[in-house]
TIRO-2110 file (N, C-alpha, C; in Angstrom, 1 decimal):
// TIRO-2110
49.1, -45.2, -14.1, N, 1, A
49.0, -43.9, -14.0, CA, 1, A
50.3, -43.2, -14.1, C, 1, A
50.6, -42.2, -14.6, N, 2, A
51.8, -41.3, -14.8, CA, 2, A
52.0, -40.8, -13.2, C, 2, A
53.3, -40.2, -13.1, N, 3, A
53.5, -39.6, -11.9, CA, 3, A
52.8, -38.1, -11.9, C, 3, A
52.9, -37.5, -12.9, N, 4, A
52.2, -36.3, -13.1, CA, 4, A
50.8, -36.2, -12.7, C, 4, A
49.9, -37.3, -13.3, N, 5, A
48.6, -37.4, -12.9, CA, 5, A
48.6, -37.8, -11.4, C, 5, A
49.3, -38.4, -10.9, N, 6, A
49.2, -39.0, -9.5, CA, 6, A
49.3, -37.6, -8.5, C, 6, A
50.2, -36.9, -9.1, N, 7, A
50.6, -35.6, -8.3, CA, 7, A
49.4, -34.7, -8.3, C, 7, A
48.7, -34.7, -9.4, N, 8, A
47.6, -33.8, -9.6, CA, 8, A
46.4, -34.2, -8.8, C, 8, A
46.3, -35.8, -8.8, N, 9, A
45.0, -36.2, -8.1, CA, 9, A
45.4, -36.0, -6.4, C, 9, A
46.7, -36.1, -6.0, N, 10, A
47.0, -35.8, -4.7, CA, 10, A
46.6, -34.5, -4.2, C, 10, A
46.9, -33.5, -5.1, N, 11, A
46.5, -32.2, -4.8, CA, 11, A
45.0, -32.0, -4.5, C, 11, A
44.3, -32.5, -5.5, N, 12, A
42.9, -32.3, -5.4, CA, 12, A
42.2, -33.0, -4.3, C, 12, A
42.9, -34.3, -3.7, N, 13, A
42.5, -34.9, -2.5, CA, 13, A
42.8, -33.9, -1.4, C, 13, A
43.9, -33.4, -1.1, N, 14, A
44.1, -32.3, -0.2, CA, 14, A
43.4, -31.3, -0.4, C, 14, A
42.9, -30.7, -1.4, N, 15, A
42.2, -29.6, -1.5, CA, 15, A
40.7, -29.9, -1.2, C, 15, A
40.2, -31.2, -1.4, N, 16, A
38.9, -31.6, -0.9, CA, 16, A
38.7, -31.7, 0.4, C, 16, A
39.8, -32.0, 1.2, N, 17, A
39.8, -32.1, 2.7, CA, 17, A
39.6, -30.9, 3.3, C, 17, A
38.3, -30.6, 4.3, N, 18, A
38.4, -29.6, 4.9, CA, 18, A
39.4, -29.2, 5.7, C, 18, A
39.8, -27.8, 5.9, N, 19, A
41.1, -27.4, 6.4, CA, 19, A
41.0, -27.6, 7.9, C, 19, A
42.2, -28.0, 8.3, N, 20, A
42.4, -28.4, 9.7, CA, 20, A
42.0, -27.0, 10.5, C, 20, A
41.1, -27.3, 11.4, N, 21, A
40.7, -26.0, 12.4, CA, 21, A
41.7, -26.0, 13.3, C, 21, A
42.3, -26.8, 14.0, N, 22, A
43.3, -26.6, 15.1, CA, 22, A
44.6, -27.3, 14.8, C, 22, A
45.7, -26.5, 15.1, N, 23, A
47.0, -27.1, 14.7, CA, 23, A
47.3, -28.1, 15.9, C, 23, A
48.1, -29.2, 15.5, N, 24, A
48.5, -30.2, 16.4, CA, 24, A
49.2, -29.6, 17.5, C, 24, A
50.1, -28.5, 17.5, N, 25, A
50.9, -28.1, 18.4, CA, 25, A
49.9, -27.5, 19.6, C, 25, A
48.7, -27.1, 19.2, N, 26, A
47.9, -26.4, 20.2, CA, 26, A
46.9, -27.6, 21.0, C, 26, A
47.0, -28.8, 20.5, N, 27, A
46.3, -29.9, 21.1, CA, 27, A
46.9, -30.5, 22.1, C, 27, A
46.4, -30.8, 23.4, N, 28, A
47.2, -31.5, 24.5, CA, 28, A
47.7, -32.9, 23.9, C, 28, A
48.8, -33.2, 24.3, N, 29, A
49.5, -34.6, 24.0, CA, 29, A
48.7, -35.7, 23.9, C, 29, A
47.8, -35.7, 25.2, N, 30, A
47.1, -37.0, 25.2, CA, 30, A
45.9, -36.9, 24.4, C, 30, A
45.5, -35.9, 23.7, N, 31, A
44.5, -35.9, 22.7, CA, 31, A
44.9, -35.8, 21.2, C, 31, A
46.0, -36.0, 20.9, N, 32, A
46.5, -36.0, 19.7, CA, 32, A
46.2, -37.4, 19.0, C, 32, A
46.3, -37.3, 17.7, N, 33, A
45.9, -38.8, 16.8, CA, 33, A
46.9, -38.9, 15.9, C, 33, A
47.1, -40.0, 15.1, N, 34, A
48.0, -40.1, 14.1, CA, 34, A
47.5, -39.4, 12.8, C, 34, A
46.2, -39.2, 12.8, N, 35, A
45.7, -38.5, 11.5, CA, 35, A
45.8, -37.0, 11.6, C, 35, A
45.8, -36.5, 12.9, N, 36, A
46.0, -35.0, 13.1, CA, 36, A
44.9, -34.1, 12.6, C, 36, A
43.7, -34.7, 12.8, N, 37, A
42.5, -33.8, 12.4, CA, 37, A
41.8, -33.5, 13.8, C, 37, A
41.8, -32.2, 13.8, N, 38, A
41.3, -31.7, 15.4, CA, 38, A
40.1, -30.7, 15.2, C, 38, A
39.1, -30.6, 15.8, N, 39, A
38.1, -29.6, 15.7, CA, 39, A
37.6, -29.3, 17.2, C, 39, A
37.3, -28.1, 17.7, N, 40, A
36.7, -28.0, 18.9, CA, 40, A
35.0, -28.2, 18.7, C, 40, A
34.2, -28.0, 19.5, N, 41, A
32.7, -28.3, 19.3, CA, 41, A
32.1, -27.3, 18.3, C, 41, A
32.5, -26.1, 18.5, N, 42, A
32.0, -25.2, 17.6, CA, 42, A
32.3, -25.3, 16.1, C, 42, A
33.6, -25.7, 15.8, N, 43, A
34.0, -26.1, 14.7, CA, 43, A
33.3, -27.3, 14.1, C, 43, A
33.3, -28.3, 15.0, N, 44, A
32.6, -29.5, 14.4, CA, 44, A
31.3, -29.3, 13.9, C, 44, A
30.5, -28.4, 14.8, N, 45, A
29.1, -28.0, 14.4, CA, 45, A
29.0, -27.4, 12.8, C, 45, A
30.0, -26.5, 12.7, N, 46, A
30.1, -25.8, 11.4, CA, 46, A
30.5, -26.8, 10.4, C, 46, A
31.5, -27.6, 10.6, N, 47, A
32.0, -28.7, 9.6, CA, 47, A
30.7, -29.4, 9.1, C, 47, A
30.0, -30.1, 10.3, N, 48, A
29.0, -30.9, 9.8, CA, 48, A
27.8, -30.2, 9.0, C, 48, A
27.5, -28.9, 9.4, N, 49, A
26.6, -28.1, 8.8, CA, 49, A
26.9, -27.8, 7.3, C, 49, A
28.3, -27.7, 7.2, N, 50, A
28.7, -27.4, 5.7, CA, 50, A
28.7, -28.6, 4.9, C, 50, A
29.2, -29.7, 5.5, N, 51, A
29.2, -31.2, 4.7, CA, 51, A
27.9, -31.9, 4.6, C, 51, A
27.2, -31.5, 5.6, N, 52, A
25.9, -32.2, 5.8, CA, 52, A
25.9, -33.9, 5.4, C, 52, A
25.2, -34.5, 4.5, N, 53, A
25.2, -35.9, 4.4, CA, 53, A
26.4, -36.5, 4.0, C, 53, A
27.6, -35.6, 3.7, N, 54, A
28.8, -36.0, 3.1, CA, 54, A
29.7, -36.1, 4.2, C, 54, A
29.3, -36.0, 5.6, N, 55, A
29.9, -36.5, 6.6, CA, 55, A
29.1, -37.2, 7.6, C, 55, A
29.8, -38.0, 8.4, N, 56, A
29.2, -38.6, 9.3, CA, 56, A
29.7, -38.3, 10.8, C, 56, A
28.7, -37.6, 11.7, N, 57, A
28.9, -37.3, 12.9, CA, 57, A
28.5, -38.4, 14.1, C, 57, A
29.5, -38.9, 14.7, N, 58, A
29.0, -40.0, 15.7, CA, 58, A
29.5, -39.6, 17.1, C, 58, A
28.4, -39.6, 18.0, N, 59, A
28.6, -39.4, 19.4, CA, 59, A
28.9, -40.8, 20.0, C, 59, A
30.3, -41.1, 20.6, N, 60, A
30.7, -42.4, 20.8, CA, 60, A
30.7, -42.3, 22.4, C, 60, A
30.0, -41.7, 23.1, N, 61, A
29.6, -41.8, 24.6, CA, 61, A
28.7, -42.9, 24.8, C, 61, A
28.5, -43.4, 25.9, N, 62, A
27.7, -44.6, 26.2, CA, 62, A
26.0, -44.2, 26.0, C, 62, A
25.3, -45.1, 25.9, N, 63, A
23.8, -44.7, 25.5, CA, 63, A
23.3, -43.9, 26.7, C, 63, A
23.6, -44.3, 27.8, N, 64, A
23.2, -43.7, 29.0, CA, 64, A
23.5, -42.0, 28.9, C, 64, A
24.7, -41.9, 28.6, N, 65, A
25.1, -40.4, 28.4, CA, 65, A
24.4, -39.5, 27.5, C, 65, A
24.2, -40.3, 26.4, N, 66, A
23.6, -39.6, 25.1, CA, 66, A
22.0, -39.4, 25.6, C, 66, A
21.2, -40.4, 26.3, N, 67, A
20.0, -40.2, 26.6, CA, 67, A
19.7, -39.1, 27.8, C, 67, A
20.5, -39.2, 28.9, N, 68, A
20.4, -38.6, 30.0, CA, 68, A
21.1, -37.3, 30.2, C, 68, A
22.2, -37.3, 29.6, N, 69, A
23.0, -35.9, 29.5, CA, 69, A
22.8, -35.0, 28.3, C, 69, A
22.2, -35.8, 27.4, N, 70, A
22.0, -35.0, 26.0, CA, 70, A
22.9, -35.4, 25.0, C, 70, A
22.6, -35.2, 23.8, N, 71, A
23.3, -35.4, 22.5, CA, 71, A
23.2, -34.5, 21.5, C, 71, A
24.0, -34.1, 20.6, N, 72, A
23.9, -33.0, 19.6, CA, 72, A
22.8, -33.3, 18.9, C, 72, A
21.9, -32.4, 18.4, N, 73, A
20.9, -32.5, 17.5, CA, 73, A
21.4, -33.2, 16.0, C, 73, A
22.5, -32.6, 15.8, N, 74, A
23.1, -33.0, 14.5, CA, 74, A
23.7, -34.5, 14.4, C, 74, A
23.8, -35.2, 15.5, N, 75, A
24.5, -36.3, 15.5, CA, 75, A
23.8, -37.4, 14.5, C, 75, A
24.6, -38.1, 13.7, N, 76, A
23.9, -39.1, 12.9, CA, 76, A
23.6, -40.3, 13.6, C, 76, A
24.6, -40.7, 14.7, N, 77, A
24.5, -42.0, 15.3, CA, 77, A
25.3, -41.8, 16.7, C, 77, A
24.9, -42.7, 17.7, N, 78, A
25.4, -42.9, 18.9, CA, 78, A
26.0, -44.2, 18.9, C, 78, A
27.2, -44.3, 18.9, N, 79, A
27.9, -45.7, 18.8, CA, 79, A
28.9, -45.7, 19.9, C, 79, A
28.6, -46.4, 21.0, N, 80, A
29.5, -46.4, 22.2, CA, 80, A
30.8, -46.9, 22.0, C, 80, A
32.0, -46.1, 22.5, N, 81, A
33.3, -46.8, 22.4, CA, 81, A
33.5, -47.7, 23.6, C, 81, A
32.9, -47.3, 24.8, N, 82, A
32.8, -48.0, 26.0, CA, 82, A
31.4, -48.1, 26.4, C, 82, A
31.1, -49.1, 27.4, N, 83, A
29.8, -49.1, 27.9, CA, 83, A
30.1, -49.5, 29.3, C, 83, A
29.0, -49.5, 30.3, N, 84, A
29.0, -50.0, 31.7, CA, 84, A
29.2, -51.4, 31.5, C, 84, A
29.8, -51.9, 32.6, N, 85, A
30.1, -53.5, 32.5, CA, 85, A
28.6, -54.1, 32.8, C, 85, A
28.2, -55.3, 32.2, N, 86, A
26.9, -55.7, 32.5, CA, 86, A
26.6, -55.9, 33.8, C, 86, A
27.3, -56.3, 34.8, N, 87, A
26.9, -56.5, 36.2, CA, 87, A
27.2, -55.3, 36.9, C, 87, A
27.5, -54.1, 36.4, N, 88, A
27.8, -52.8, 37.1, CA, 88, A
28.9, -53.1, 38.2, C, 88, A
29.9, -53.5, 37.6, N, 89, A
31.1, -53.8, 38.4, CA, 89, A
31.9, -52.5, 38.7, C, 89, A
32.6, -52.5, 39.8, N, 90, A
33.2, -51.2, 40.4, CA, 90, A
34.7, -51.4, 40.0, C, 90, A
35.2, -50.1, 39.4, N, 91, A
36.5, -50.0, 39.1, CA, 91, A
37.2, -49.3, 40.4, C, 91, A
37.9, -50.0, 41.1, N, 92, A
38.6, -49.6, 42.3, CA, 92, A
39.7, -48.6, 41.9, C, 92, A
40.4, -48.8, 40.8, N, 93, A
41.5, -47.9, 40.5, CA, 93, A
41.0, -46.4, 40.1, C, 93, A
40.0, -46.4, 39.5, N, 94, A
39.4, -45.1, 38.8, CA, 94, A
38.4, -44.6, 39.8, C, 94, A
37.8, -45.5, 40.8, N, 95, A
36.8, -45.1, 41.7, CA, 95, A
35.5, -44.8, 41.0, C, 95, A
34.9, -45.5, 40.2, N, 96, A
33.6, -45.4, 39.4, CA, 96, A
33.3, -46.6, 38.9, C, 96, A
32.1, -46.7, 38.3, N, 97, A
31.6, -48.2, 37.6, CA, 97, A
32.5, -48.2, 36.6, C, 97, A
32.7, -49.7, 36.3, N, 98, A
33.7, -50.1, 35.3, CA, 98, A
33.2, -49.8, 33.9, C, 98, A
33.9, -49.2, 33.0, N, 99, A
33.6, -49.2, 31.7, CA, 99, A
34.3, -50.3, 30.8, C, 99, A
33.6, -50.9, 29.8, N, 100, A
34.2, -52.0, 29.0, CA, 100, A
34.3, -51.5, 27.5, C, 100, A
35.3, -51.6, 27.0, N, 101, A
35.5, -51.4, 25.5, CA, 101, A
34.7, -52.4, 24.7, C, 101, A
34.1, -51.5, 23.7, N, 102, A
33.2, -52.3, 22.8, CA, 102, A
33.6, -52.8, 21.5, C, 102, A
34.0, -54.1, 21.5, N, 103, A
34.3, -54.8, 20.2, CA, 103, A
33.7, -54.4, 18.9, C, 103, A
32.4, -54.0, 19.1, N, 104, A
31.5, -53.7, 18.0, CA, 104, A
31.7, -52.2, 17.6, C, 104, A
32.5, -51.4, 18.0, N, 105, A
32.7, -50.1, 17.9, CA, 105, A
33.1, -49.9, 16.4, C, 105, A
34.1, -50.3, 15.9, N, 106, A
34.5, -50.2, 14.5, CA, 106, A
33.5, -50.8, 13.5, C, 106, A
33.2, -52.0, 13.7, N, 107, A
32.1, -52.4, 12.8, CA, 107, A
30.8, -51.7, 12.6, C, 107, A
30.5, -51.1, 13.9, N, 108, A
29.3, -50.3, 13.9, CA, 108, A
29.4, -49.0, 13.1, C, 108, A
30.5, -48.5, 13.2, N, 109, A
30.8, -47.3, 12.5, CA, 109, A
30.9, -47.5, 11.1, C, 109, A
31.5, -48.6, 10.7, N, 110, A
31.5, -48.9, 9.3, CA, 110, A
30.1, -49.1, 8.7, C, 110, A
29.3, -49.8, 9.6, N, 111, A
27.9, -50.1, 9.0, CA, 111, A
27.2, -48.7, 8.8, C, 111, A
27.4, -47.9, 9.7, N, 112, A
26.8, -46.6, 9.7, CA, 112, A
27.4, -45.9, 8.4, C, 112, A
28.5, -46.0, 8.2, N, 113, A
29.1, -45.2, 7.0, CA, 113, A
28.6, -45.8, 5.7, C, 113, A
28.5, -47.0, 5.6, N, 114, A
27.8, -47.8, 4.4, CA, 114, A
26.5, -47.3, 4.3, C, 114, A
25.7, -47.3, 5.3, N, 115, A
24.3, -46.9, 5.4, CA, 115, A
24.1, -45.6, 4.7, C, 115, A
25.0, -44.7, 5.1, N, 116, A
24.9, -43.5, 4.7, CA, 116, A
25.5, -43.0, 3.3, C, 116, A
25.9, -44.2, 2.6, N, 117, A
26.5, -44.2, 1.3, CA, 117, A
28.0, -43.4, 1.3, C, 117, A
28.6, -43.6, 2.3, N, 118, A
29.9, -42.9, 2.4, CA, 118, A
30.9, -44.1, 2.5, C, 118, A
32.2, -43.7, 2.3, N, 119, A
33.4, -44.6, 2.3, CA, 119, A
34.4, -44.2, 3.3, C, 119, A
35.4, -45.0, 3.5, N, 120, A
36.5, -44.7, 4.6, CA, 120, A
37.5, -43.4, 4.2, C, 120, A
37.2, -42.9, 3.1, N, 121, A
37.8, -41.7, 2.8, CA, 121, A
37.0, -40.4, 2.8, C, 121, A
35.7, -40.6, 3.4, N, 122, A
34.9, -39.5, 3.7, CA, 122, A
35.1, -39.1, 5.2, C, 122, A
34.5, -37.8, 5.4, N, 123, A
34.7, -37.2, 6.6, CA, 123, A
33.9, -37.9, 7.8, C, 123, A
34.6, -38.3, 8.8, N, 124, A
33.9, -38.8, 10.2, CA, 124, A
34.3, -37.8, 11.4, C, 124, A
33.3, -37.7, 12.2, N, 125, A
33.6, -36.6, 13.3, CA, 125, A
33.2, -37.3, 14.6, C, 125, A
34.3, -37.5, 15.6, N, 126, A
33.7, -38.4, 16.7, CA, 126, A
33.9, -37.4, 17.9, C, 126, A
32.8, -37.7, 18.5, N, 127, A
32.7, -36.6, 20.0, CA, 127, A
32.3, -37.7, 21.1, C, 127, A
33.2, -37.4, 22.1, N, 128, A
32.8, -38.2, 23.4, CA, 128, A
32.6, -37.1, 24.5, C, 128, A
32.9, -37.2, 25.7, N, 129, A
32.6, -36.2, 26.7, CA, 129, A
33.4, -35.1, 26.7, C, 129, A
34.9, -35.4, 26.6, N, 130, A
36.0, -34.3, 26.7, CA, 130, A
37.0, -34.4, 25.8, C, 130, A
37.1, -35.5, 25.0, N, 131, A
38.1, -35.5, 23.8, CA, 131, A
39.1, -36.8, 24.2, C, 131, A
38.8, -37.5, 25.1, N, 132, A
39.7, -38.7, 25.6, CA, 132, A
39.2, -39.9, 24.6, C, 132, A
38.1, -40.2, 24.8, N, 133, A
37.7, -41.5, 24.1, CA, 133, A
37.6, -41.4, 22.7, C, 133, A
37.4, -40.1, 22.2, N, 134, A
37.3, -39.9, 20.7, CA, 134, A
38.6, -39.9, 20.1, C, 134, A
39.7, -39.7, 20.9, N, 135, A
41.2, -39.9, 20.5, CA, 135, A
41.3, -41.2, 20.3, C, 135, A
40.9, -42.1, 21.2, N, 136, A
41.1, -43.4, 21.1, CA, 136, A
40.3, -44.2, 20.0, C, 136, A
39.2, -43.7, 19.7, N, 137, A
38.3, -44.0, 18.8, CA, 137, A
38.9, -43.7, 17.4, C, 137, A
39.5, -42.8, 17.2, N, 138, A
40.1, -42.1, 15.8, CA, 138, A
41.3, -43.2, 15.6, C, 138, A
42.0, -43.5, 16.4, N, 139, A
43.2, -44.5, 16.4, CA, 139, A
42.7, -45.9, 15.9, C, 139, A
41.7, -46.3, 16.4, N, 140, A
41.1, -47.7, 16.0, CA, 140, A
40.5, -47.6, 14.6, C, 140, A
39.9, -46.6, 14.2, N, 141, A
39.3, -46.3, 12.9, CA, 141, A
40.5, -46.1, 11.9, C, 141, A
41.5, -45.4, 12.3, N, 142, A
42.7, -45.1, 11.2, CA, 142, A
43.5, -46.6, 11.0, C, 142, A
43.3, -47.3, 12.2, N, 143, A
44.0, -48.7, 12.0, CA, 143, A
43.3, -49.6, 11.1, C, 143, A
41.9, -49.3, 10.9, N, 144, A
41.1, -50.0, 9.8, CA, 144, A
41.0, -49.4, 8.5, C, 144, A
41.9, -48.4, 8.2, N, 145, A
41.8, -47.7, 7.0, CA, 145, A
41.0, -46.4, 6.7, C, 145, A
40.3, -46.0, 7.8, N, 146, A
39.8, -44.6, 7.8, CA, 146, A
40.9, -43.5, 7.5, C, 146, A
40.6, -42.4, 6.8, N, 147, A
41.5, -41.5, 6.5, CA, 147, A
41.3, -40.1, 6.8, C, 147, A
39.9, -39.7, 7.2, N, 148, A
39.6, -38.4, 7.6, CA, 148, A
38.8, -38.4, 8.6, C, 148, A
39.2, -39.1, 9.8, N, 149, A
38.4, -39.1, 11.0, CA, 149, A
38.7, -37.7, 11.9, C, 149, A
38.0, -37.0, 12.3, N, 150, A
38.1, -35.7, 13.2, CA, 150, A
37.7, -36.1, 14.6, C, 150, A
38.5, -35.4, 15.6, N, 151, A
38.2, -35.8, 17.1, CA, 151, A
37.7, -34.3, 17.4, C, 151, A
36.5, -34.2, 18.3, N, 152, A
36.2, -32.9, 18.8, CA, 152, A
37.0, -32.8, 20.3, C, 152, A
37.8, -32.1, 20.4, N, 153, A
38.8, -32.2, 21.5, CA, 153, A
38.4, -31.9, 22.7, C, 153, A
37.3, -31.0, 22.8, N, 154, A
36.6, -30.8, 24.1, CA, 154, A
35.3, -31.3, 24.3, C, 154, A
34.8, -32.2, 23.3, N, 155, A
33.7, -33.1, 23.6, CA, 155, A
32.4, -32.5, 23.8, C, 155, A
31.5, -33.2, 24.3, N, 156, A
30.1, -32.6, 24.6, CA, 156, A
30.1, -31.8, 26.0, C, 156, A
30.7, -32.3, 27.0, N, 157, A
30.7, -31.6, 28.3, CA, 157, A
31.9, -30.6, 28.6, C, 157, A
32.9, -30.9, 27.8, N, 158, A
34.1, -30.1, 28.2, CA, 158, A
35.1, -30.5, 29.1, C, 158, A
36.1, -29.9, 29.2, N, 159, A
37.1, -30.2, 30.2, CA, 159, A
36.8, -29.8, 31.7, C, 159, A
37.5, -30.4, 32.5, N, 160, A
37.1, -30.2, 33.9, CA, 160, A
37.8, -28.7, 34.5, C, 160, A
36.8, -28.0, 35.2, N, 161, A
37.7, -26.7, 35.7, CA, 161, A
38.4, -26.9, 37.1, C, 161, A
38.8, -26.1, 37.7, N, 162, A
39.5, -26.3, 39.0, CA, 162, A
38.5, -26.4, 40.0, C, 162, A
37.1, -26.0, 39.6, N, 163, A
36.3, -26.4, 40.8, CA, 163, A
35.6, -27.7, 40.6, C, 163, A
36.2, -28.5, 39.6, N, 164, A
35.8, -29.9, 39.7, CA, 164, A
34.4, -30.0, 38.7, C, 164, A
34.2, -29.0, 37.9, N, 165, A
32.8, -29.1, 37.1, CA, 165, A
33.3, -28.9, 35.5, C, 165, A
32.7, -29.6, 34.6, N, 166, A
32.9, -29.5, 33.2, CA, 166, A
32.2, -28.2, 32.7, C, 166, A
32.9, -27.1, 33.0, N, 167, A
32.2, -25.9, 32.5, CA, 167, A
33.0, -24.9, 31.7, C, 167, A
34.1, -25.6, 31.3, N, 168, A
35.2, -24.8, 30.6, CA, 168, A
35.0, -24.4, 29.1, C, 168, A
34.5, -25.6, 28.4, N, 169, A
34.4, -25.5, 27.1, CA, 169, A
33.5, -26.7, 26.7, C, 169, A
33.5, -27.2, 25.4, N, 170, A
32.4, -28.3, 25.1, CA, 170, A
31.2, -27.7, 24.4, C, 170, A
30.5, -28.8, 23.8, N, 171, A
29.2, -28.6, 23.0, CA, 171, A
28.1, -27.7, 23.9, C, 171, A
28.0, -28.3, 25.1, N, 172, A
26.8, -27.6, 25.9, CA, 172, A
27.3, -26.3, 26.4, C, 172, A
28.4, -26.1, 26.8, N, 173, A
28.9, -24.8, 27.3, CA, 173, A
29.0, -23.8, 26.2, C, 173, A
29.0, -24.2, 24.9, N, 174, A
29.1, -23.4, 23.6, CA, 174, A
27.8, -22.8, 23.4, C, 174, A
26.8, -23.5, 23.8, N, 175, A
25.4, -23.2, 23.5, CA, 175, A
25.0, -23.5, 22.1, C, 175, A
25.4, -24.9, 21.8, N, 176, A
25.2, -25.5, 20.5, CA, 176, A
24.0, -26.3, 20.6, C, 176, A
23.1, -26.5, 19.6, N, 177, A
22.0, -27.3, 19.7, CA, 177, A
22.2, -28.7, 20.1, C, 177, A
21.4, -29.1, 21.3, N, 178, A
21.4, -30.5, 21.9, CA, 178, A
20.0, -30.7, 22.2, C, 178, A
19.8, -32.1, 22.5, N, 179, A
18.6, -32.6, 23.0, CA, 179, A
18.7, -33.8, 23.9, C, 179, A
17.5, -34.1, 24.8, N, 180, A
17.5, -35.3, 25.6, CA, 180, A
16.9, -36.5, 24.8, C, 180, A
16.2, -36.0, 23.6, N, 181, A
15.4, -37.0, 22.8, CA, 181, A
16.3, -37.8, 21.8, C, 181, A
17.0, -38.7, 22.1, N, 182, A
17.8, -39.6, 21.3, CA, 182, A
16.8, -40.6, 20.5, C, 182, A
17.1, -40.6, 19.3, N, 183, A
16.1, -41.3, 18.3, CA, 183, A
16.5, -42.7, 18.0, C, 183, A
15.6, -43.5, 17.6, N, 184, A
16.0, -45.1, 17.5, CA, 184, A
17.0, -45.1, 16.3, C, 184, A
16.8, -44.1, 15.2, N, 185, A
17.9, -44.1, 14.1, CA, 185, A
19.2, -43.9, 14.7, C, 185, A
19.3, -43.0, 15.7, N, 186, A
20.6, -42.7, 16.3, CA, 186, A
21.3, -43.9, 17.0, C, 186, A
20.4, -44.4, 17.8, N, 187, A
20.7, -45.4, 18.8, CA, 187, A
20.9, -46.8, 18.3, C, 187, A
20.0, -47.1, 17.4, N, 188, A
20.0, -48.6, 17.0, CA, 188, A
20.6, -48.6, 15.6, C, 188, A
21.6, -49.6, 15.4, N, 189, A
22.3, -49.8, 14.1, CA, 189, A
21.2, -50.4, 13.2, C, 189, A
21.4, -50.0, 11.9, N, 190, A
20.5, -50.5, 10.7, CA, 190, A
20.1, -52.0, 10.7, C, 190, A
21.2, -52.5, 10.9, N, 191, A
21.0, -54.2, 11.1, CA, 191, A
20.3, -54.8, 12.1, C, 191, A
20.0, -53.9, 13.2, N, 192, A
19.4, -54.5, 14.3, CA, 192, A
18.0, -53.8, 14.5, C, 192, A
17.7, -52.9, 13.6, N, 193, A
16.3, -52.4, 13.6, CA, 193, A
15.3, -53.4, 12.9, C, 193, A
14.1, -53.5, 13.7, N, 194, A
13.2, -54.5, 13.2, CA, 194, A
12.6, -54.1, 11.7, C, 194, A
12.7, -54.9, 10.8, N, 195, A
12.0, -54.5, 9.5, CA, 195, A
10.4, -54.4, 9.6, C, 195, A
9.9, -53.3, 8.9, N, 196, A
8.5, -53.0, 8.8, CA, 196, A
7.8, -54.2, 8.0, C, 196, A
6.9, -54.8, 8.3, N, 197, A
6.0, -55.5, 7.4, CA, 197, A
5.6, -54.9, 6.0, C, 197, A
5.5, -55.8, 5.0, N, 198, A
4.9, -55.1, 3.8, CA, 198, A
3.6, -54.7, 3.9, C, 198, A
2.9, -55.6, 4.7, N, 199, A
1.5, -55.4, 4.8, CA, 199, A
1.2, -55.1, 6.3, C, 199, A
0.6, -54.1, 6.8, N, 200, A
0.4, -53.7, 8.1, CA, 200, A
-0.3, -54.9, 8.9, C, 200, A
0.2, -55.4, 10.0, N, 201, A
-0.4, -56.3, 10.7, CA, 201, A
0.1, -57.9, 10.5, C, 201, A
0.7, -58.1, 9.2, N, 202, A
1.3, -59.3, 8.8, CA, 202, A
2.8, -59.4, 9.2, C, 202, A
3.5, -60.4, 9.3, N, 203, A
4.8, -60.7, 9.7, CA, 203, A
5.7, -60.6, 8.3, C, 203, A
END
């Protein structure tokens, strides 16, 4: 490949990438990622609507959060970055139930990506509660070769106000479509879904 052709392909690759919605300088330090791709909830909604099946939108909160707090209607999958400890252990330092990192996070996103007919150079949008977990999720995916992973910096519930409530920003506060009705397709990875028998009533 000539240098000229490589340069031309690089230009097209950049042009194909959706424009960065938020500049890194406007993102809090703790929510910045190596990939530098940021959207707020409204922009995430518009990005997914525009790209449709060419982008994977992943809610990375716990399954309980997605089911009982709600999840975006457009989410393709719920793949927890952390989950409650099996024995509901208490985290004395953070004064809450202990959350445990999920080793299955990256493999599960990879499986969802493959099932959607997408690759690691396609757009992936990660959303958590307020942008903290999605930042860490982006870093893990980037380390595995993903190149276009966006973090929703205000998440589903948004940042905490001075009153101690998450009513500042975020998906819910923006009035974007969400539901309590998480589906099996969202919650269960393709490899874990039981296969339907070829003939009803037979294994």
